[in-house]
Structures are given as C-alpha cells and as structure tokens.
Short mmCIF file of the C-alpha atoms (twelve columns), coordinates in Angstrom:
data_MODEL
# 
_entry.id   MODEL 
# 
loop_
_atom_site.group_PDB 
_atom_site.id 
_atom_site.type_symbol 
_atom_site.label_atom_id 
_atom_site.label_alt_id 
_atom_site.label_comp_id 
_atom_site.label_asym_id 
_atom_site.label_seq_id 
_atom_site.Cartn_x 
_atom_site.Cartn_y 
_atom_site.Cartn_z 
_atom_site.pdbx_PDB_model_num 
ATOM 1   C CA . MET A 1   146.730 -123.984 -37.401 1 
ATOM 2   C CA . SER A 2   143.883 -122.858 -39.679 1 
ATOM 3   C CA . ALA A 3   140.411 -122.067 -38.413 1 
ATOM 4   C CA . GLY A 4   139.096 -125.222 -40.072 1 
ATOM 5   C CA . GLY A 5   141.736 -127.331 -38.306 1 
ATOM 6   C CA . ARG A 6   140.856 -125.823 -34.935 1 
ATOM 7   C CA . ARG A 7   137.164 -126.546 -35.486 1 
ATOM 8   C CA . GLY A 8   137.794 -130.185 -36.409 1 
ATOM 9   C CA . PRO A 9   138.131 -131.693 -32.897 1 
ATOM 10  C CA . TYR A 10  135.284 -129.515 -31.642 1 
ATOM 11  C CA . SER A 11  132.981 -130.674 -34.449 1 
ATOM 12  C CA . ALA A 12  133.975 -134.300 -33.873 1 
ATOM 13  C CA . ALA A 13  133.170 -134.011 -30.163 1 
ATOM 14  C CA . LEU A 14  129.778 -132.463 -30.917 1 
ATOM 15  C CA . ALA A 15  129.042 -135.217 -33.427 1 
ATOM 16  C CA . ALA A 16  129.947 -137.891 -30.862 1 
ATOM 17  C CA . VAL A 17  127.651 -136.317 -28.268 1 
ATOM 18  C CA . ALA A 18  124.839 -136.045 -30.831 1 
ATOM 19  C CA . VAL A 19  125.211 -139.716 -31.768 1 
ATOM 20  C CA . ALA A 20  125.182 -140.739 -28.096 1 
ATOM 21  C CA . PHE A 21  121.863 -138.940 -27.615 1 
ATOM 22  C CA . VAL A 22  120.201 -139.857 -30.926 1 
ATOM 23  C CA . LEU A 23  121.031 -143.577 -31.083 1 
ATOM 24  C CA . PRO A 24  118.905 -144.568 -28.040 1 
ATOM 25  C CA . MET A 25  115.928 -142.702 -29.479 1 
ATOM 26  C CA . LEU A 26  116.382 -144.398 -32.862 1 
ATOM 27  C CA . TRP A 27  116.564 -147.786 -31.156 1 
ATOM 28  C CA . LEU A 28  113.431 -146.964 -29.149 1 
ATOM 29  C CA . PHE A 29  111.635 -146.095 -32.381 1 
ATOM 30  C CA . SER A 30  112.895 -149.314 -33.970 1 
ATOM 31  C CA . VAL A 31  111.574 -151.434 -31.098 1 
ATOM 32  C CA . SER A 32  108.214 -149.662 -31.286 1 
ATOM 33  C CA . LEU A 33  107.804 -150.878 -34.895 1 
ATOM 34  C CA . LYS A 34  108.463 -154.538 -34.076 1 
ATOM 35  C CA . THR A 35  106.180 -157.401 -33.241 1 
ATOM 36  C CA . LYS A 36  106.463 -159.201 -29.938 1 
ATOM 37  C CA . ALA A 37  108.602 -161.893 -31.556 1 
ATOM 38  C CA . GLY A 38  110.739 -159.286 -33.300 1 
ATOM 39  C CA . VAL A 39  111.696 -157.706 -29.968 1 
ATOM 40  C CA . TYR A 40  113.477 -160.898 -28.916 1 
ATOM 41  C CA . ALA A 41  114.891 -161.782 -32.345 1 
ATOM 42  C CA . TYR A 42  118.632 -162.382 -32.613 1 
ATOM 43  C CA . PRO A 43  120.592 -160.753 -34.047 1 
ATOM 44  C CA . PRO A 44  118.629 -157.569 -33.330 1 
ATOM 45  C CA . GLN A 45  117.509 -155.510 -36.314 1 
ATOM 46  C CA . TRP A 46  117.471 -151.732 -36.568 1 
ATOM 47  C CA . LEU A 47  114.880 -151.905 -39.351 1 
ATOM 48  C CA . PRO A 48  112.493 -154.791 -38.651 1 
ATOM 49  C CA . ASP A 49  111.262 -156.915 -41.569 1 
ATOM 50  C CA . GLN A 50  107.645 -156.572 -40.476 1 
ATOM 51  C CA . ALA A 51  107.699 -152.942 -39.387 1 
ATOM 52  C CA . SER A 52  104.279 -151.451 -38.696 1 
ATOM 53  C CA . PHE A 53  102.571 -148.779 -36.620 1 
ATOM 54  C CA . ASP A 54  100.147 -151.240 -35.050 1 
ATOM 55  C CA . ASN A 55  101.735 -150.716 -31.639 1 
ATOM 56  C CA . TYR A 56  101.053 -146.970 -31.854 1 
ATOM 57  C CA . ARG A 57  97.431  -147.581 -32.824 1 
ATOM 58  C CA . PHE A 58  97.006  -150.009 -29.950 1 
ATOM 59  C CA . VAL A 59  98.601  -147.644 -27.428 1 
ATOM 60  C CA . LEU A 60  96.531  -144.638 -28.509 1 
ATOM 61  C CA . ARG A 61  93.214  -146.459 -28.842 1 
ATOM 62  C CA . ARG A 62  93.221  -149.199 -26.221 1 
ATOM 63  C CA . THR A 63  95.317  -147.845 -23.340 1 
ATOM 64  C CA . GLU A 64  95.262  -144.814 -21.053 1 
ATOM 65  C CA . VAL A 65  98.236  -143.140 -22.767 1 
ATOM 66  C CA . PRO A 66  96.138  -140.237 -24.195 1 
ATOM 67  C CA . TRP A 67  94.987  -139.446 -20.639 1 
ATOM 68  C CA . TYR A 68  98.542  -139.681 -19.343 1 
ATOM 69  C CA . LEU A 69  99.640  -137.200 -22.001 1 
ATOM 70  C CA . LEU A 70  96.796  -134.832 -21.137 1 
ATOM 71  C CA . ASN A 71  97.695  -135.012 -17.449 1 
ATOM 72  C CA . SER A 72  101.360 -134.344 -18.192 1 
ATOM 73  C CA . PHE A 73  100.476 -131.341 -20.364 1 
ATOM 74  C CA . LYS A 74  98.288  -129.921 -17.627 1 
ATOM 75  C CA . VAL A 75  100.791 -130.470 -14.820 1 
ATOM 76  C CA . ALA A 76  103.894 -129.383 -16.749 1 
ATOM 77  C CA . LEU A 77  102.371 -126.209 -18.205 1 
ATOM 78  C CA . THR A 78  100.727 -125.153 -14.936 1 
ATOM 79  C CA . ALA A 79  103.899 -125.783 -12.925 1 
ATOM 80  C CA . THR A 80  106.026 -123.902 -15.475 1 
ATOM 81  C CA . VAL A 81  103.737 -120.867 -15.417 1 
ATOM 82  C CA . ALA A 82  103.564 -120.899 -11.600 1 
ATOM 83  C CA . THR A 83  107.350 -121.161 -11.301 1 
ATOM 84  C CA . LEU A 84  107.930 -118.246 -13.661 1 
ATOM 85  C CA . ILE A 85  105.284 -116.056 -12.007 1 
ATOM 86  C CA . LEU A 86  106.982 -116.549 -8.636  1 
ATOM 87  C CA . GLY A 87  110.569 -116.596 -9.875  1 
ATOM 88  C CA . LEU A 88  110.590 -113.565 -12.159 1 
ATOM 89  C CA . PRO A 89  109.900 -110.871 -9.528  1 
ATOM 90  C CA . ALA A 90  112.220 -112.552 -7.028  1 
ATOM 91  C CA . ALA A 91  115.066 -112.766 -9.546  1 
ATOM 92  C CA . PHE A 92  114.596 -109.128 -10.584 1 
ATOM 93  C CA . VAL A 93  114.603 -107.873 -6.997  1 
ATOM 94  C CA . LEU A 94  117.714 -109.882 -6.114  1 
ATOM 95  C CA . SER A 95  119.443 -108.545 -9.211  1 
ATOM 96  C CA . ARG A 96  118.502 -104.871 -9.094  1 
ATOM 97  C CA . GLU A 97  117.585 -103.991 -5.522  1 
ATOM 98  C CA . GLU A 98  119.706 -103.716 -2.373  1 
ATOM 99  C CA . VAL A 99  118.079 -106.530 -0.429  1 
ATOM 100 C CA . PRO A 100 119.394 -107.107 3.118   1 
ATOM 101 C CA . GLY A 101 121.125 -110.477 3.319   1 
ATOM 102 C CA . ARG A 102 121.127 -110.922 -0.441  1 
ATOM 103 C CA . ARG A 103 124.401 -112.864 -0.565  1 
ATOM 104 C CA . PRO A 104 123.408 -115.423 2.118   1 
ATOM 105 C CA . LEU A 105 120.041 -115.775 0.410   1 
ATOM 106 C CA . LEU A 106 121.654 -116.524 -2.950  1 
ATOM 107 C CA . THR A 107 124.009 -118.976 -1.274  1 
ATOM 108 C CA . GLY A 108 121.016 -120.683 0.301   1 
ATOM 109 C CA . LEU A 109 119.240 -120.916 -3.057  1 
ATOM 110 C CA . LEU A 110 122.313 -122.497 -4.624  1 
ATOM 111 C CA . ALA A 111 122.648 -124.912 -1.699  1 
ATOM 112 C CA . MET A 112 119.025 -125.980 -2.101  1 
ATOM 113 C CA . GLN A 113 119.813 -127.106 -5.629  1 
ATOM 114 C CA . MET A 114 122.263 -129.614 -4.190  1 
ATOM 115 C CA . VAL A 115 119.503 -131.376 -2.218  1 
ATOM 116 C CA . SER A 116 117.642 -133.965 -4.253  1 
ATOM 117 C CA . PRO A 117 113.861 -133.939 -3.764  1 
ATOM 118 C CA . ILE A 118 114.101 -137.720 -3.382  1 
ATOM 119 C CA . VAL A 119 115.755 -137.142 -0.002  1 
ATOM 120 C CA . LEU A 120 112.727 -135.095 1.068   1 
ATOM 121 C CA . LEU A 121 110.049 -137.496 -0.146  1 
ATOM 122 C CA . VAL A 122 108.782 -138.376 3.341   1 
ATOM 123 C CA . PRO A 123 108.350 -134.781 4.614   1 
ATOM 124 C CA . ILE A 124 106.941 -133.725 1.235   1 
ATOM 125 C CA . TYR A 125 104.379 -136.525 1.400   1 
ATOM 126 C CA . GLY A 126 103.430 -135.544 4.942   1 
ATOM 127 C CA . LEU A 127 103.080 -131.856 4.045   1 
ATOM 128 C CA . VAL A 128 100.967 -132.526 0.961   1 
ATOM 129 C CA . GLY A 129 98.846  -134.913 3.009   1 
ATOM 130 C CA . ARG A 130 98.185  -132.270 5.678   1 
ATOM 131 C CA . LEU A 131 97.108  -129.917 2.897   1 
ATOM 132 C CA . ARG A 132 94.739  -132.646 1.663   1 
ATOM 133 C CA . LEU A 133 96.268  -132.508 -1.796  1 
ATOM 134 C CA . LEU A 134 97.416  -136.125 -2.128  1 
ATOM 135 C CA . ASP A 135 96.450  -137.732 -5.436  1 
ATOM 136 C CA . THR A 136 95.704  -134.343 -6.993  1 
ATOM 137 C CA . HIS A 137 97.424  -132.451 -9.750  1 
ATOM 138 C CA . ALA A 138 97.295  -129.311 -7.603  1 
ATOM 139 C CA . GLY A 139 99.488  -130.946 -4.978  1 
ATOM 140 C CA . LEU A 140 101.950 -132.157 -7.609  1 
ATOM 141 C CA . VAL A 141 102.127 -128.700 -9.205  1 
ATOM 142 C CA . LEU A 142 102.751 -127.125 -5.797  1 
ATOM 143 C CA . VAL A 143 105.659 -129.483 -5.102  1 
ATOM 144 C CA . TYR A 144 107.116 -129.104 -8.589  1 
ATOM 145 C CA . ALA A 145 107.066 -125.315 -8.397  1 
ATOM 146 C CA . ALA A 146 108.696 -125.353 -4.960  1 
ATOM 147 C CA . VAL A 147 111.450 -127.720 -6.120  1 
ATOM 148 C CA . GLN A 148 112.357 -125.734 -9.244  1 
ATOM 149 C CA . LEU A 149 111.879 -122.229 -7.844  1 
ATOM 150 C CA . PRO A 150 115.465 -121.822 -6.493  1 
ATOM 151 C CA . PHE A 151 116.933 -122.870 -9.849  1 
ATOM 152 C CA . THR A 152 114.606 -120.520 -11.711 1 
ATOM 153 C CA . ILE A 153 115.478 -117.562 -9.493  1 
ATOM 154 C CA . VAL A 154 119.240 -118.088 -9.765  1 
ATOM 155 C CA . VAL A 155 119.193 -118.526 -13.546 1 
ATOM 156 C CA . LEU A 156 116.911 -115.566 -14.240 1 
ATOM 157 C CA . LYS A 157 118.915 -113.367 -11.871 1 
ATOM 158 C CA . ASN A 158 121.995 -113.939 -14.023 1 
ATOM 159 C CA . PHE A 159 120.068 -112.771 -17.083 1 
ATOM 160 C CA . PHE A 160 118.808 -109.681 -15.268 1 
ATOM 161 C CA . ASP A 161 122.382 -108.959 -14.137 1 
ATOM 162 C CA . ALA A 162 123.422 -108.721 -17.788 1 
ATOM 163 C CA . LEU A 163 120.921 -105.940 -18.614 1 
ATOM 164 C CA . PRO A 164 122.299 -102.406 -19.144 1 
ATOM 165 C CA . THR A 165 121.954 -100.524 -15.880 1 
ATOM 166 C CA . SER A 166 121.592 -97.224  -17.737 1 
ATOM 167 C CA . LEU A 167 118.479 -98.452  -19.539 1 
ATOM 168 C CA . LEU A 168 116.667 -99.408  -16.347 1 
ATOM 169 C CA . GLU A 169 117.766 -96.233  -14.545 1 
ATOM 170 C CA . ALA A 170 116.485 -94.125  -17.422 1 
ATOM 171 C CA . ALA A 171 113.084 -95.793  -17.130 1 
ATOM 172 C CA . ARG A 172 113.026 -95.076  -13.401 1 
ATOM 173 C CA . LEU A 173 113.952 -91.418  -13.993 1 
ATOM 174 C CA . ASP A 174 111.070 -91.174  -16.452 1 
ATOM 175 C CA . GLY A 175 108.705 -92.123  -13.629 1 
ATOM 176 C CA . ALA A 176 108.216 -95.823  -14.302 1 
ATOM 177 C CA . SER A 177 107.425 -97.881  -11.210 1 
ATOM 178 C CA . ARG A 178 109.432 -100.993 -10.353 1 
ATOM 179 C CA . PRO A 179 106.707 -103.364 -11.600 1 
ATOM 180 C CA . ARG A 180 106.475 -101.387 -14.851 1 
ATOM 181 C CA . VAL A 181 110.243 -101.501 -15.327 1 
ATOM 182 C CA . LEU A 182 110.145 -105.264 -14.832 1 
ATOM 183 C CA . TRP A 183 107.233 -106.086 -17.113 1 
ATOM 184 C CA . ARG A 184 107.665 -103.428 -19.814 1 
ATOM 185 C CA . ILE A 185 111.448 -102.932 -19.989 1 
ATOM 186 C CA . ALA A 186 113.369 -105.808 -18.431 1 
ATOM 187 C CA . LEU A 187 111.133 -108.742 -19.326 1 
ATOM 188 C CA . PRO A 188 111.275 -108.285 -23.130 1 
ATOM 189 C CA . LEU A 189 115.068 -108.048 -22.932 1 
ATOM 190 C CA . VAL A 190 115.445 -111.349 -21.072 1 
ATOM 191 C CA . GLY A 191 113.223 -113.203 -23.537 1 
ATOM 192 C CA . PRO A 192 115.960 -115.688 -24.497 1 
ATOM 193 C CA . GLY A 193 116.730 -116.428 -20.850 1 
ATOM 194 C CA . LEU A 194 113.045 -116.709 -20.003 1 
ATOM 195 C CA . GLY A 195 112.488 -119.108 -22.891 1 
ATOM 196 C CA . ALA A 196 115.501 -121.230 -21.953 1 
ATOM 197 C CA . THR A 197 114.444 -121.421 -18.303 1 
ATOM 198 C CA . ALA A 198 110.833 -122.225 -19.187 1 
ATOM 199 C CA . THR A 199 111.934 -124.951 -21.598 1 
ATOM 200 C CA . PHE A 200 114.251 -126.532 -19.035 1 
ATOM 201 C CA . ASN A 201 111.557 -126.492 -16.358 1 
ATOM 202 C CA . LEU A 202 108.941 -127.839 -18.750 1 
ATOM 203 C CA . ALA A 203 111.200 -130.746 -19.730 1 
ATOM 204 C CA . TRP A 204 111.963 -131.507 -16.062 1 
ATOM 205 C CA . TYR A 205 108.294 -131.463 -15.081 1 
ATOM 206 C CA . TRP A 206 107.381 -133.647 -18.057 1 
ATOM 207 C CA . ALA A 207 109.980 -136.319 -17.267 1 
ATOM 208 C CA . GLU A 208 109.808 -136.296 -13.441 1 
ATOM 209 C CA . PHE A 209 108.899 -139.708 -12.055 1 
ATOM 210 C CA . ALA A 210 109.620 -140.213 -8.349  1 
ATOM 211 C CA . LEU A 211 107.489 -137.398 -6.901  1 
ATOM 212 C CA . ALA A 212 104.583 -138.195 -9.202  1 
ATOM 213 C CA . LEU A 213 104.784 -141.888 -8.299  1 
ATOM 214 C CA . VAL A 214 104.580 -141.108 -4.572  1 
ATOM 215 C CA . LEU A 215 101.965 -138.338 -4.674  1 
ATOM 216 C CA . LEU A 216 99.555  -139.820 -7.243  1 
ATOM 217 C CA . ASP A 217 97.510  -142.967 -6.585  1 
ATOM 218 C CA . SER A 218 94.682  -142.985 -9.124  1 
ATOM 219 C CA . GLN A 219 95.465  -144.186 -12.628 1 
ATOM 220 C CA . GLY A 220 93.314  -141.404 -14.021 1 
ATOM 221 C CA . HIS A 221 95.725  -138.863 -12.492 1 
ATOM 222 C CA . PHE A 222 98.959  -140.491 -13.686 1 
ATOM 223 C CA . THR A 223 101.416 -138.467 -15.743 1 
ATOM 224 C CA . ILE A 224 103.205 -140.105 -18.658 1 
ATOM 225 C CA . PRO A 225 106.285 -141.370 -16.719 1 
ATOM 226 C CA . VAL A 226 104.135 -143.039 -14.057 1 
ATOM 227 C CA . GLY A 227 101.754 -144.332 -16.708 1 
ATOM 228 C CA . LEU A 228 104.641 -145.941 -18.593 1 
ATOM 229 C CA . PHE A 229 105.782 -147.582 -15.373 1 
ATOM 230 C CA . SER A 230 102.317 -149.132 -15.021 1 
ATOM 231 C CA . PHE A 231 102.836 -150.838 -18.402 1 
ATOM 232 C CA . GLN A 232 105.329 -153.205 -16.767 1 
ATOM 233 C CA . SER A 233 103.910 -156.444 -15.474 1 
ATOM 234 C CA . GLY A 234 105.170 -158.835 -12.848 1 
ATOM 235 C CA . TYR A 235 104.804 -161.701 -15.313 1 
ATOM 236 C CA . GLU A 236 105.415 -160.364 -18.796 1 
ATOM 237 C CA . THR A 237 106.027 -156.913 -20.245 1 
ATOM 238 C CA . GLU A 238 105.051 -156.026 -23.800 1 
ATOM 239 C CA . TRP A 239 108.215 -154.093 -24.601 1 
ATOM 240 C CA . GLN A 240 107.059 -153.098 -28.088 1 
ATOM 241 C CA . LEU A 241 104.079 -151.339 -26.509 1 
ATOM 242 C CA . VAL A 242 106.260 -149.726 -23.858 1 
ATOM 243 C CA . ALA A 243 108.574 -148.470 -26.623 1 
ATOM 244 C CA . ALA A 244 105.670 -147.051 -28.636 1 
ATOM 245 C CA . ALA A 245 104.216 -145.279 -25.598 1 
ATOM 246 C CA . SER A 246 107.661 -143.996 -24.605 1 
ATOM 247 C CA . PHE A 247 108.325 -142.567 -28.056 1 
ATOM 248 C CA . ILE A 248 104.950 -140.851 -28.032 1 
ATOM 249 C CA . GLY A 249 105.882 -139.349 -24.665 1 
ATOM 250 C CA . LEU A 250 109.161 -138.047 -26.100 1 
ATOM 251 C CA . LEU A 251 107.587 -136.210 -29.024 1 
ATOM 252 C CA . PRO A 252 106.167 -133.221 -27.066 1 
ATOM 253 C CA . VAL A 253 109.553 -132.562 -25.428 1 
ATOM 254 C CA . ILE A 254 111.384 -132.783 -28.762 1 
ATOM 255 C CA . ALA A 255 108.817 -130.476 -30.380 1 
ATOM 256 C CA . THR A 256 109.198 -127.957 -27.538 1 
ATOM 257 C CA . PHE A 257 112.963 -127.789 -27.965 1 
ATOM 258 C CA . VAL A 258 112.650 -127.445 -31.750 1 
ATOM 259 C CA . LEU A 259 110.080 -124.645 -31.492 1 
ATOM 260 C CA . LEU A 260 111.943 -122.725 -28.770 1 
ATOM 261 C CA . GLN A 261 115.514 -123.281 -29.906 1 
ATOM 262 C CA . ARG A 262 115.799 -119.679 -31.121 1 
ATOM 263 C CA . PHE A 263 115.701 -118.535 -27.502 1 
ATOM 264 C CA . PHE A 264 119.017 -120.265 -26.935 1 
ATOM 265 C CA . VAL A 265 120.834 -118.465 -29.737 1 
ATOM 266 C CA . SER A 266 119.213 -115.043 -30.060 1 
ATOM 267 C CA . GLY A 267 120.983 -112.030 -28.583 1 
ATOM 268 C CA . LEU A 268 120.020 -111.100 -25.032 1 
ATOM 269 C CA . THR A 269 119.712 -107.335 -25.543 1 
ATOM 270 C CA . ALA A 270 119.948 -107.070 -29.333 1 
ATOM 271 C CA . GLY A 271 118.344 -103.834 -30.443 1 
ATOM 272 C CA . ALA A 272 117.611 -102.657 -26.905 1 
ATOM 273 C CA . VAL A 273 119.892 -99.632  -27.036 1 
ATOM 274 C CA . LYS A 274 120.446 -97.693  -30.228 1 
ATOM 275 C CA . GLY A 275 123.621 -95.954  -31.251 1 
# 
C-alpha cells in the first residue's frame, strides 16, 4: 500500500473529529445571530435570514459579561502562574534527584488525578470558609492551583525526564547550582512542554464551573461559566443572548490555542546539543 493510501483512513478520522468539534461552535454562532423568533423557527436555519450582531452589542453593553470575562482572565492567569511556579521545581526534583519515596509519591499524584474535585466539594467549601476566602478570587485560585498541581507535576516531570542527562551534568560540573540548572538550562529546553501544560491548565481554569459556582456568591465575582448560568431564567431564557455570550467566552480559549499551537509541534530539545 502506498503512503498516500495509508494516510487516507487517518486523514478521514481526523476530519471526522474536526467536524464533530467545529459543528457545535458553528451552530452556537448561528444561534447568536438570530432573533428570538428565529431561535424557535422550524426548520432551523444555519444562516438566518435576519442575521445581525445586535445580540453581541446587547450582551457587551447591557449585561455583566465584560466583568465576567475580566474575572475569568484574572482567575485563570493567576491560577496558571501559581500552578507552574509550584509545579516546575517539584517536577524537576522528582525527575532529576534521588528523592526518598519517589515512586509512592508519583503513584499518589497519579491517584489524585482520578478523584474528581466535585467529590470533595463539601470539605473544600469548609476549608476555604475557615480561611475566610469564600466569595473571593483568591480562594478560587487557591483551590484551582491545588486541584491541577498533581497533573502539572506529572506532565512536566515527563518532559524533564526526556532531557539529555549529559547536558545537565555538565552544567553541574561547571559549578551551576540546582536552581540555576533548572531556570537557565532545563527550563528553556522544556518550553514546548511548559507551553502545552500552561495552555491546558488555562483552558481548564477558564471553563471550570462547579467549584466557581459553589465558592462564589456575588455576581460581581462571577467567572464567565457561572455568569452564563445566571443568564438562564426560571420562566424564559433568551437563548440568542446566551449563545452570543457563550461564543464571546469561547474566543479567548480559541485565541490561546492558536497563539500557542507551536509549543505542541516544536522539538523538545532542538538545538540544545551541537554536533
């Protein structure tokens, strides 16, 4: 079988997956352009006859969506930075140092990923309450960082494991301290892994709903998922407005993946060791 024939099924599978992910977003965008009557029109139309951006103008000017976006930016970026600051040194030590009990510790980190934070909502709420951080972004950031820290450590450790041992040993022989080896030698080499991990965490923090719903009470502190939930009414929901606000909330995540996609394809240690 030729190379083109072998790639055919693989390309078809990728196309099917892409369509499955893109179609809901296109339908969301279509609904956001419709009037209230157009939402319930039958048969449904992908391109509405009276398409307009009035819903976007209404959402941005007459609702709290801009504040929800600002809150999500603040929480997601702060939690991502905090997770990486704590996870990077831990991952490097577990990868390159002889830590007593390293294997049980790694097993424990992996096991923690199997426990959904939803199961721990009650103790998390009690702990945050005792810290007097309920209804604050600081409390939400603290919980987010704690939830994603095991994942971050395990993923970054795998990237550190792939670094050439000779390169790090040479730096140590030249008198570089462990922190200097981490920040000046190892960190630039794991740039792709760092970018991928940061992007994944950022997307998770941006989209997380349950913890934010439980820990935040004031509308002025809501993140975008909780804010979108508040759009729903017990009597009638303006779905065209919900769609417009939802699509606006998707744009930062899409832009992040587009801007950082090179981290997923660039070589891990390209150019690190010459000849």
